[in-house]
PDB file of N, CA, C and O in Angstrom:
ATOM      1  N   UNK A   1       0.104  -5.000  17.553  1.00  0.00           N
ATOM      2  CA  UNK A   1      -0.787  -4.681  16.285  1.00  0.00           C
ATOM      3  C   UNK A   1       0.020  -4.912  15.000  1.00  0.00           C
ATOM      4  O   UNK A   1       1.164  -4.479  14.863  1.00  0.00           O
ATOM      5  N   UNK A   2      -0.430  -5.396  14.359  1.00  0.00           N
ATOM      6  CA  UNK A   2       0.674  -5.409  12.701  1.00  0.00           C
ATOM      7  C   UNK A   2      -0.081  -4.282  11.802  1.00  0.00           C
ATOM      8  O   UNK A   2      -1.265  -4.403  11.488  1.00  0.00           O
ATOM      9  N   UNK A   3       0.538  -3.428  11.508  1.00  0.00           N
ATOM     10  CA  UNK A   3       0.059  -2.609  10.390  1.00  0.00           C
ATOM     11  C   UNK A   3       0.690  -3.149   8.731  1.00  0.00           C
ATOM     12  O   UNK A   3       1.807  -3.539   8.392  1.00  0.00           O
ATOM     13  N   UNK A   4      -0.519  -2.965   7.998  1.00  0.00           N
ATOM     14  CA  UNK A   4       0.062  -3.457   6.688  1.00  0.00           C
ATOM     15  C   UNK A   4      -0.823  -2.662   5.469  1.00  0.00           C
ATOM     16  O   UNK A   4      -1.918  -2.162   5.729  1.00  0.00           O
ATOM     17  N   UNK A   5      -0.345  -2.615   4.388  1.00  0.00           N
ATOM     18  CA  UNK A   5      -0.858  -2.000   2.994  1.00  0.00           C
ATOM     19  C   UNK A   5      -1.423  -3.434   2.222  1.00  0.00           C
ATOM     20  O   UNK A   5      -0.831  -4.512   2.155  1.00  0.00           O
ATOM     21  N   UNK A   6      -2.479  -3.153   1.784  1.00  0.00           N
ATOM     22  CA  UNK A   6      -3.255  -3.681   0.900  1.00  0.00           C
ATOM     23  C   UNK A   6      -3.149  -2.758  -0.711  1.00  0.00           C
ATOM     24  O   UNK A   6      -3.539  -1.623  -0.985  1.00  0.00           O
ATOM     25  N   UNK A   7      -2.587  -3.606  -1.400  1.00  0.00           N
ATOM     26  CA  UNK A   7      -2.267  -2.901  -2.922  1.00  0.00           C
ATOM     27  C   UNK A   7      -3.489  -3.261  -3.864  1.00  0.00           C
ATOM     28  O   UNK A   7      -4.000  -4.378  -3.940  1.00  0.00           O
ATOM     29  N   UNK A   8      -3.872  -2.135  -4.568  1.00  0.00           N
ATOM     30  CA  UNK A   8      -5.295  -2.202  -5.409  1.00  0.00           C
ATOM     31  C   UNK A   8      -4.793  -1.766  -7.024  1.00  0.00           C
ATOM     32  O   UNK A   8      -3.758  -1.174  -7.330  1.00  0.00           O
ATOM     33  N   UNK A   9      -5.720  -2.191  -7.799  1.00  0.00           N
ATOM     34  CA  UNK A   9      -5.283  -1.641  -9.505  1.00  0.00           C
ATOM     35  C   UNK A   9      -6.852  -0.888  -9.214  1.00  0.00           C
ATOM     36  O   UNK A   9      -7.702  -1.086  -8.346  1.00  0.00           O
ATOM     37  N   UNK A  10      -6.775   0.081 -10.406  1.00  0.00           N
ATOM     38  CA  UNK A  10      -8.015   0.972 -10.754  1.00  0.00           C
ATOM     39  C   UNK A  10      -9.180   0.355 -10.321  1.00  0.00           C
ATOM     40  O   UNK A  10      -9.865   0.843  -9.422  1.00  0.00           O
ATOM     41  N   UNK A  11      -9.503  -0.840 -10.976  1.00  0.00           N
ATOM     42  CA  UNK A  11     -10.581  -1.459 -10.864  1.00  0.00           C
ATOM     43  C   UNK A  11     -11.142  -2.335  -9.502  1.00  0.00           C
ATOM     44  O   UNK A  11     -12.103  -3.104  -9.513  1.00  0.00           O
ATOM     45  N   UNK A  12     -10.272  -2.006  -8.324  1.00  0.00           N
ATOM     46  CA  UNK A  12     -10.390  -2.485  -7.145  1.00  0.00           C
ATOM     47  C   UNK A  12      -9.859  -4.011  -7.001  1.00  0.00           C
ATOM     48  O   UNK A  12      -9.964  -4.553  -5.900  1.00  0.00           O
ATOM     49  N   UNK A  13      -9.386  -4.596  -7.909  1.00  0.00           N
ATOM     50  CA  UNK A  13      -8.581  -5.919  -8.114  1.00  0.00           C
ATOM     51  C   UNK A  13      -7.286  -5.788  -7.059  1.00  0.00           C
ATOM     52  O   UNK A  13      -6.387  -5.006  -7.369  1.00  0.00           O
ATOM     53  N   UNK A  14      -7.217  -6.331  -6.172  1.00  0.00           N
ATOM     54  CA  UNK A  14      -6.405  -6.632  -5.171  1.00  0.00           C
ATOM     55  C   UNK A  14      -5.045  -7.315  -6.136  1.00  0.00           C
ATOM     56  O   UNK A  14      -5.142  -8.226  -6.958  1.00  0.00           O
ATOM     57  N   UNK A  15      -3.804  -6.569  -5.746  1.00  0.00           N
ATOM     58  CA  UNK A  15      -2.674  -6.799  -6.094  1.00  0.00           C
ATOM     59  C   UNK A  15      -1.833  -7.641  -5.124  1.00  0.00           C
ATOM     60  O   UNK A  15      -1.390  -7.105  -4.108  1.00  0.00           O
ATOM     61  N   UNK A  16      -1.600  -8.900  -5.383  1.00  0.00           N
ATOM     62  CA  UNK A  16      -0.847  -9.823  -4.106  1.00  0.00           C
ATOM     63  C   UNK A  16       0.785  -9.038  -3.907  1.00  0.00           C
ATOM     64  O   UNK A  16       1.552  -8.786  -4.836  1.00  0.00           O
ATOM     65  N   UNK A  17       0.976  -8.815  -2.752  1.00  0.00           N
ATOM     66  CA  UNK A  17       2.353  -8.297  -2.568  1.00  0.00           C
ATOM     67  C   UNK A  17       3.592  -8.892  -3.347  1.00  0.00           C
ATOM     68  O   UNK A  17       4.540  -8.216  -3.749  1.00  0.00           O
ATOM     69  N   UNK A  18       3.459 -10.141  -3.488  1.00  0.00           N
ATOM     70  CA  UNK A  18       4.586 -10.818  -4.256  1.00  0.00           C
ATOM     71  C   UNK A  18       4.798 -10.274  -5.847  1.00  0.00           C
ATOM     72  O   UNK A  18       5.914 -10.099  -6.337  1.00  0.00           O
ATOM     73  N   UNK A  19       3.463 -10.028  -6.599  1.00  0.00           N
ATOM     74  CA  UNK A  19       3.781  -9.484  -7.890  1.00  0.00           C
ATOM     75  C   UNK A  19       4.201  -8.063  -7.628  1.00  0.00           C
ATOM     76  O   UNK A  19       4.254  -7.355  -8.634  1.00  0.00           O
ATOM     77  N   UNK A  20       4.465  -7.587  -6.649  1.00  0.00           N
ATOM     78  CA  UNK A  20       5.020  -5.819  -6.438  1.00  0.00           C
ATOM     79  C   UNK A  20       6.651  -5.937  -6.295  1.00  0.00           C
ATOM     80  O   UNK A  20       7.215  -5.976  -5.202  1.00  0.00           O
ATOM     81  N   UNK A  21       7.342  -5.989  -7.595  1.00  0.00           N
ATOM     82  CA  UNK A  21       8.806  -6.185  -7.378  1.00  0.00           C
ATOM     83  C   UNK A  21       9.239  -4.559  -7.070  1.00  0.00           C
ATOM     84  O   UNK A  21       8.695  -3.591  -7.601  1.00  0.00           O
ATOM     85  N   UNK A  22      10.147  -4.514  -6.264  1.00  0.00           N
ATOM     86  CA  UNK A  22      10.841  -3.327  -6.162  1.00  0.00           C
ATOM     87  C   UNK A  22       9.941  -2.434  -5.044  1.00  0.00           C
ATOM     88  O   UNK A  22      10.490  -1.430  -4.590  1.00  0.00           O
ATOM     89  N   UNK A  23       8.913  -2.685  -4.700  1.00  0.00           N
ATOM     90  CA  UNK A  23       8.220  -1.998  -3.662  1.00  0.00           C
ATOM     91  C   UNK A  23       8.088  -2.393  -2.380  1.00  0.00           C
ATOM     92  O   UNK A  23       7.713  -1.629  -1.491  1.00  0.00           O
ATOM     93  N   UNK A  24       8.416  -3.717  -2.186  1.00  0.00           N
ATOM     94  CA  UNK A  24       8.206  -4.601  -0.904  1.00  0.00           C
ATOM     95  C   UNK A  24       7.168  -5.077  -0.739  1.00  0.00           C
ATOM     96  O   UNK A  24       6.396  -5.142  -1.696  1.00  0.00           O
ATOM     97  N   UNK A  25       6.775  -5.596   0.594  1.00  0.00           N
ATOM     98  CA  UNK A  25       5.529  -6.431   0.630  1.00  0.00           C
ATOM     99  C   UNK A  25       4.728  -5.445   1.400  1.00  0.00           C
ATOM    100  O   UNK A  25       3.505  -5.563   1.326  1.00  0.00           O
ATOM    101  N   UNK A  26       5.145  -4.645   2.010  1.00  0.00           N
ATOM    102  CA  UNK A  26       4.235  -3.522   2.949  1.00  0.00           C
ATOM    103  C   UNK A  26       3.535  -4.035   3.758  1.00  0.00           C
ATOM    104  O   UNK A  26       2.315  -3.918   3.646  1.00  0.00           O
ATOM    105  N   UNK A  27       4.125  -4.788   4.863  1.00  0.00           N
ATOM    106  CA  UNK A  27       3.583  -5.766   5.839  1.00  0.00           C
ATOM    107  C   UNK A  27       4.617  -5.558   7.326  1.00  0.00           C
ATOM    108  O   UNK A  27       5.810  -5.257   7.297  1.00  0.00           O
ATOM    109  N   UNK A  28       3.911  -5.771   8.390  1.00  0.00           N
ATOM    110  CA  UNK A  28       4.718  -6.360   9.615  1.00  0.00           C
ATOM    111  C   UNK A  28       5.059  -4.904  10.244  1.00  0.00           C
ATOM    112  O   UNK A  28       6.151  -4.903  10.813  1.00  0.00           O
ATOM    113  N   UNK A  29       4.450  -3.804  10.268  1.00  0.00           N
ATOM    114  CA  UNK A  29       5.049  -2.398  10.847  1.00  0.00           C
ATOM    115  C   UNK A  29       4.326  -2.652  12.330  1.00  0.00           C
ATOM    116  O   UNK A  29       3.298  -3.280  12.583  1.00  0.00           O
ATOM    117  N   UNK A  30       5.203  -1.962  13.187  1.00  0.00           N
ATOM    118  CA  UNK A  30       4.409  -2.055  14.550  1.00  0.00           C
ATOM    119  C   UNK A  30       3.603  -0.756  14.798  1.00  0.00           C
ATOM    120  O   UNK A  30       2.859  -0.693  15.777  1.00  0.00           O
ATOM    121  N   UNK A  31       3.757   0.504  13.754  1.00  0.00           N
ATOM    122  CA  UNK A  31       2.849   1.429  14.202  1.00  0.00           C
ATOM    123  C   UNK A  31       2.497   1.830  13.118  1.00  0.00           C
ATOM    124  O   UNK A  31       3.118   1.482  12.114  1.00  0.00           O
ATOM    125  N   UNK A  32       1.380   2.688  13.043  1.00  0.00           N
ATOM    126  CA  UNK A  32       0.962   3.369  11.823  1.00  0.00           C
ATOM    127  C   UNK A  32       1.754   4.290  11.016  1.00  0.00           C
ATOM    128  O   UNK A  32       1.752   4.324   9.786  1.00  0.00           O
ATOM    129  N   UNK A  33       2.542   5.154  11.927  1.00  0.00           N
ATOM    130  CA  UNK A  33       3.417   5.786  11.544  1.00  0.00           C
ATOM    131  C   UNK A  33       4.689   5.481  10.875  1.00  0.00           C
ATOM    132  O   UNK A  33       5.221   6.329  10.159  1.00  0.00           O
ATOM    133  N   UNK A  34       5.290   4.141  11.094  1.00  0.00           N
ATOM    134  CA  UNK A  34       6.124   3.647  10.409  1.00  0.00           C
ATOM    135  C   UNK A  34       5.796   2.853   9.253  1.00  0.00           C
ATOM    136  O   UNK A  34       6.690   2.446   8.512  1.00  0.00           O
ATOM    137  N   UNK A  35       4.433   2.572   9.018  1.00  0.00           N
ATOM    138  CA  UNK A  35       3.719   2.013   7.617  1.00  0.00           C
ATOM    139  C   UNK A  35       3.674   3.326   6.914  1.00  0.00           C
ATOM    140  O   UNK A  35       4.255   3.400   5.832  1.00  0.00           O
ATOM    141  N   UNK A  36       3.063   4.364   7.386  1.00  0.00           N
ATOM    142  CA  UNK A  36       3.062   5.368   6.657  1.00  0.00           C
ATOM    143  C   UNK A  36       4.239   6.319   6.183  1.00  0.00           C
ATOM    144  O   UNK A  36       4.026   7.224   5.376  1.00  0.00           O
ATOM    145  N   UNK A  37       5.550   6.058   6.748  1.00  0.00           N
ATOM    146  CA  UNK A  37       6.612   6.474   6.456  1.00  0.00           C
ATOM    147  C   UNK A  37       7.233   5.745   5.272  1.00  0.00           C
ATOM    148  O   UNK A  37       7.794   6.300   4.326  1.00  0.00           O
ATOM    149  N   UNK A  38       7.048   4.293   5.455  1.00  0.00           N
ATOM    150  CA  UNK A  38       7.619   3.154   4.307  1.00  0.00           C
ATOM    151  C   UNK A  38       7.026   3.694   3.149  1.00  0.00           C
ATOM    152  O   UNK A  38       7.700   4.049   2.182  1.00  0.00           O
ATOM    153  N   UNK A  39       5.454   3.796   3.212  1.00  0.00           N
ATOM    154  CA  UNK A  39       4.825   4.124   1.998  1.00  0.00           C
ATOM    155  C   UNK A  39       5.418   5.445   1.178  1.00  0.00           C
ATOM    156  O   UNK A  39       5.718   5.434  -0.015  1.00  0.00           O
ATOM    157  N   UNK A  40       5.539   6.757   2.208  1.00  0.00           N
ATOM    158  CA  UNK A  40       6.474   7.700   1.358  1.00  0.00           C
ATOM    159  C   UNK A  40       7.331   7.503   0.705  1.00  0.00           C
ATOM    160  O   UNK A  40       7.434   8.050  -0.393  1.00  0.00           O
ATOM    161  N   UNK A  41       8.241   6.636   1.189  1.00  0.00           N
ATOM    162  CA  UNK A  41       9.295   6.340   0.687  1.00  0.00           C
ATOM    163  C   UNK A  41       9.360   5.553  -0.767  1.00  0.00           C
ATOM    164  O   UNK A  41      10.124   5.777  -1.706  1.00  0.00           O
ATOM    165  N   UNK A  42       8.400   4.643  -0.663  1.00  0.00           N
ATOM    166  CA  UNK A  42       8.079   3.583  -1.733  1.00  0.00           C
ATOM    167  C   UNK A  42       6.787   3.860  -2.799  1.00  0.00           C
ATOM    168  O   UNK A  42       6.543   3.101  -3.736  1.00  0.00           O
ATOM    169  N   UNK A  43       6.114   4.907  -2.536  1.00  0.00           N
ATOM    170  CA  UNK A  43       5.160   4.909  -3.452  1.00  0.00           C
ATOM    171  C   UNK A  43       5.222   4.757  -4.973  1.00  0.00           C
ATOM    172  O   UNK A  43       4.497   4.070  -5.693  1.00  0.00           O
ATOM    173  N   UNK A  44       6.379   5.648  -5.346  1.00  0.00           N
ATOM    174  CA  UNK A  44       6.465   5.780  -6.909  1.00  0.00           C
ATOM    175  C   UNK A  44       6.939   4.472  -7.229  1.00  0.00           C
ATOM    176  O   UNK A  44       6.347   4.106  -8.244  1.00  0.00           O
ATOM    177  N   UNK A  45       7.750   3.586  -6.821  1.00  0.00           N
ATOM    178  CA  UNK A  45       8.200   2.294  -7.178  1.00  0.00           C
ATOM    179  C   UNK A  45       6.621   1.171  -7.210  1.00  0.00           C
ATOM    180  O   UNK A  45       6.225   0.433  -8.112  1.00  0.00           O
ATOM    181  N   UNK A  46       6.137   1.402  -6.094  1.00  0.00           N
ATOM    182  CA  UNK A  46       4.531   0.808  -6.213  1.00  0.00           C
ATOM    183  C   UNK A  46       3.977   0.969  -7.437  1.00  0.00           C
ATOM    184  O   UNK A  46       3.650   0.079  -8.221  1.00  0.00           O
ATOM    185  N   UNK A  47       3.873   2.262  -7.582  1.00  0.00           N
ATOM    186  CA  UNK A  47       2.945   2.801  -8.563  1.00  0.00           C
ATOM    187  C   UNK A  47       3.594   2.298 -10.074  1.00  0.00           C
ATOM    188  O   UNK A  47       2.913   2.035 -11.066  1.00  0.00           O
ATOM    189  N   UNK A  48       4.923   2.242  -9.995  1.00  0.00           N
ATOM    190  CA  UNK A  48       5.564   1.598 -11.524  1.00  0.00           C
ATOM    191  C   UNK A  48       5.142   0.347 -11.474  1.00  0.00           C
ATOM    192  O   UNK A  48       4.781  -0.147 -12.542  1.00  0.00           O
ATOM    193  N   UNK A  49       5.081  -0.405 -10.352  1.00  0.00           N
ATOM    194  CA  UNK A  49       5.119  -1.861 -10.346  1.00  0.00           C
ATOM    195  C   UNK A  49       3.080  -2.338 -10.859  1.00  0.00           C
ATOM    196  O   UNK A  49       2.639  -3.483 -10.951  1.00  0.00           O
ATOM    197  N   UNK A  50       2.407  -1.229 -11.053  1.00  0.00           N
ATOM    198  CA  UNK A  50       1.142  -1.440 -11.412  1.00  0.00           C
ATOM    199  C   UNK A  50       0.332  -1.180 -10.121  1.00  0.00           C
ATOM    200  O   UNK A  50      -0.816  -1.620 -10.182  1.00  0.00           O
ATOM    201  N   UNK A  51       0.576  -0.734  -9.282  1.00  0.00           N
ATOM    202  CA  UNK A  51      -0.451  -0.283  -7.919  1.00  0.00           C
ATOM    203  C   UNK A  51      -0.874   0.898  -8.259  1.00  0.00           C
ATOM    204  O   UNK A  51      -0.215   1.860  -8.652  1.00  0.00           O
ATOM    205  N   UNK A  52      -2.225   0.773  -8.063  1.00  0.00           N
ATOM    206  CA  UNK A  52      -3.024   2.353  -8.391  1.00  0.00           C
ATOM    207  C   UNK A  52      -3.482   2.951  -7.094  1.00  0.00           C
ATOM    208  O   UNK A  52      -3.547   4.177  -7.003  1.00  0.00           O
ATOM    209  N   UNK A  53      -3.801   2.184  -6.090  1.00  0.00           N
ATOM    210  CA  UNK A  53      -4.344   2.893  -4.710  1.00  0.00           C
ATOM    211  C   UNK A  53      -3.808   1.761  -3.566  1.00  0.00           C
ATOM    212  O   UNK A  53      -3.473   0.610  -3.843  1.00  0.00           O
ATOM    213  N   UNK A  54      -3.808   2.356  -2.245  1.00  0.00           N
ATOM    214  CA  UNK A  54      -3.410   1.409  -1.374  1.00  0.00           C
ATOM    215  C   UNK A  54      -4.397   1.624   0.051  1.00  0.00           C
ATOM    216  O   UNK A  54      -4.718   2.733   0.479  1.00  0.00           O
ATOM    217  N   UNK A  55      -4.752   0.446   0.608  1.00  0.00           N
ATOM    218  CA  UNK A  55      -5.628   0.518   1.856  1.00  0.00           C
ATOM    219  C   UNK A  55      -4.824   0.222   2.954  1.00  0.00           C
ATOM    220  O   UNK A  55      -4.242  -0.855   3.082  1.00  0.00           O
ATOM    221  N   UNK A  56      -4.766   1.254   3.849  1.00  0.00           N
ATOM    222  CA  UNK A  56      -3.911   0.640   5.260  1.00  0.00           C
ATOM    223  C   UNK A  56      -4.787   0.163   6.263  1.00  0.00           C
ATOM    224  O   UNK A  56      -5.808   0.704   6.686  1.00  0.00           O
ATOM    225  N   UNK A  57      -4.256  -0.951   6.608  1.00  0.00           N
ATOM    226  CA  UNK A  57      -4.842  -2.203   7.516  1.00  0.00           C
ATOM    227  C   UNK A  57      -3.917  -2.257   9.059  1.00  0.00           C
ATOM    228  O   UNK A  57      -2.715  -2.297   9.322  1.00  0.00           O
ATOM    229  N   UNK A  58      -5.240  -2.231   9.914  1.00  0.00           N
ATOM    230  CA  UNK A  58      -4.437  -2.591  11.202  1.00  0.00           C
ATOM    231  C   UNK A  58      -4.950  -4.015  11.612  1.00  0.00           C
ATOM    232  O   UNK A  58      -6.152  -4.217  11.787  1.00  0.00           O
ATOM    233  N   UNK A  59      -4.302  -4.687  11.713  1.00  0.00           N
ATOM    234  CA  UNK A  59      -4.685  -6.443  11.705  1.00  0.00           C
ATOM    235  C   UNK A  59      -5.516  -6.488  10.361  1.00  0.00           C
ATOM    236  O   UNK A  59      -5.010  -6.273   9.260  1.00  0.00           O
ATOM    237  N   UNK A  60      -6.806  -6.780  10.566  1.00  0.00           N
ATOM    238  CA  UNK A  60      -7.595  -6.957   9.451  1.00  0.00           C
ATOM    239  C   UNK A  60      -8.663  -5.630   9.417  1.00  0.00           C
ATOM    240  O   UNK A  60      -9.549  -5.620   8.562  1.00  0.00           O
ATOM    241  N   UNK A  61      -8.545  -4.594  10.318  1.00  0.00           N
ATOM    242  CA  UNK A  61      -9.403  -3.578   9.961  1.00  0.00           C
ATOM    243  C   UNK A  61      -9.008  -2.513   9.227  1.00  0.00           C
ATOM    244  O   UNK A  61      -7.884  -2.055   9.433  1.00  0.00           O
ATOM    245  N   UNK A  62      -9.806  -1.966   8.305  1.00  0.00           N
ATOM    246  CA  UNK A  62      -9.329  -1.100   7.119  1.00  0.00           C
ATOM    247  C   UNK A  62      -9.510   0.311   8.044  1.00  0.00           C
ATOM    248  O   UNK A  62     -10.529   0.678   8.629  1.00  0.00           O
ATOM    249  N   UNK A  63      -8.265   0.944   7.989  1.00  0.00           N
ATOM    250  CA  UNK A  63      -7.925   2.276   8.759  1.00  0.00           C
ATOM    251  C   UNK A  63      -8.342   3.340   7.850  1.00  0.00           C
ATOM    252  O   UNK A  63      -9.199   4.115   8.276  1.00  0.00           O
ATOM    253  N   UNK A  64      -7.839   3.527   6.553  1.00  0.00           N
ATOM    254  CA  UNK A  64      -8.124   4.310   5.297  1.00  0.00           C
ATOM    255  C   UNK A  64      -7.923   3.860   4.324  1.00  0.00           C
ATOM    256  O   UNK A  64      -7.199   2.872   4.203  1.00  0.00           O
ATOM    257  N   UNK A  65      -8.506   4.452   3.342  1.00  0.00           N
ATOM    258  CA  UNK A  65      -8.258   4.112   1.663  1.00  0.00           C
ATOM    259  C   UNK A  65      -9.385   3.692   1.178  1.00  0.00           C
ATOM    260  O   UNK A  65     -10.286   3.550   2.005  1.00  0.00           O
ATOM    261  N   UNK A  66      -9.624   3.442   0.061  1.00  0.00           N
ATOM    262  CA  UNK A  66      -8.297   3.298  -0.980  1.00  0.00           C
ATOM    263  C   UNK A  66      -7.767   4.884  -1.098  1.00  0.00           C
ATOM    264  O   UNK A  66      -8.477   5.890  -1.092  1.00  0.00           O
ATOM    265  N   UNK A  67      -6.385   4.812  -1.201  1.00  0.00           N
ATOM    266  CA  UNK A  67      -5.715   6.003  -1.497  1.00  0.00           C
ATOM    267  C   UNK A  67      -5.019   5.927  -2.883  1.00  0.00           C
ATOM    268  O   UNK A  67      -4.258   4.984  -3.103  1.00  0.00           O
ATOM    269  N   UNK A  68      -5.236   6.842  -3.796  1.00  0.00           N
ATOM    270  CA  UNK A  68      -4.696   6.830  -4.993  1.00  0.00           C
ATOM    271  C   UNK A  68      -2.929   7.109  -4.788  1.00  0.00           C
ATOM    272  O   UNK A  68      -2.356   7.899  -4.037  1.00  0.00           O
ATOM    273  N   UNK A  69      -2.366   6.115  -5.781  1.00  0.00           N
ATOM    274  CA  UNK A  69      -0.890   6.655  -5.851  1.00  0.00           C
ATOM    275  C   UNK A  69      -0.596   7.662  -6.883  1.00  0.00           C
ATOM    276  O   UNK A  69       0.550   7.991  -7.187  1.00  0.00           O
ATOM    277  N   UNK A  70      -1.585   8.105  -7.372  1.00  0.00           N
ATOM    278  CA  UNK A  70      -1.519   8.574  -8.747  1.00  0.00           C
ATOM    279  C   UNK A  70      -1.501  10.561  -8.164  1.00  0.00           C
ATOM    280  O   UNK A  70      -2.154  11.058  -7.247  1.00  0.00           O
ATOM    281  N   UNK A  71      -0.744  11.092  -8.892  1.00  0.00           N
ATOM    282  CA  UNK A  71      -1.112  12.574  -8.622  1.00  0.00           C
ATOM    283  C   UNK A  71      -2.380  13.026  -9.263  1.00  0.00           C
ATOM    284  O   UNK A  71      -2.922  12.581 -10.275  1.00  0.00           O
ATOM    285  N   UNK A  72      -2.752  14.011  -8.465  1.00  0.00           N
ATOM    286  CA  UNK A  72      -4.200  14.713  -9.036  1.00  0.00           C
ATOM    287  C   UNK A  72      -4.268  15.090 -10.343  1.00  0.00           C
ATOM    288  O   UNK A  72      -3.270  15.261 -11.043  1.00  0.00           O
ATOM    289  N   UNK A  73      -5.357  15.225 -10.696  1.00  0.00           N
ATOM    290  CA  UNK A  73      -5.260  15.909 -12.439  1.00  0.00           C
ATOM    291  C   UNK A  73      -5.264  17.360 -12.517  1.00  0.00           C
ATOM    292  O   UNK A  73      -5.203  17.920 -13.612  1.00  0.00           O
TER     293      UNK A  73
END
């Protein structure tokens, strides 16, 4: 199974991975744990690149999200 991240803007618009400089494409993880660890290391770069939230996918199934990359108010 392939685990990937889908990037979103606040309005729900999908941000294509190629538009996210410095964050990487967030795809091709063998396990959920690898995908989550990767996000833990790169969430700030993703937020700086204009990503507001992420969704974790296993193949095409949404596992959870959208999860905000912004700190709570």
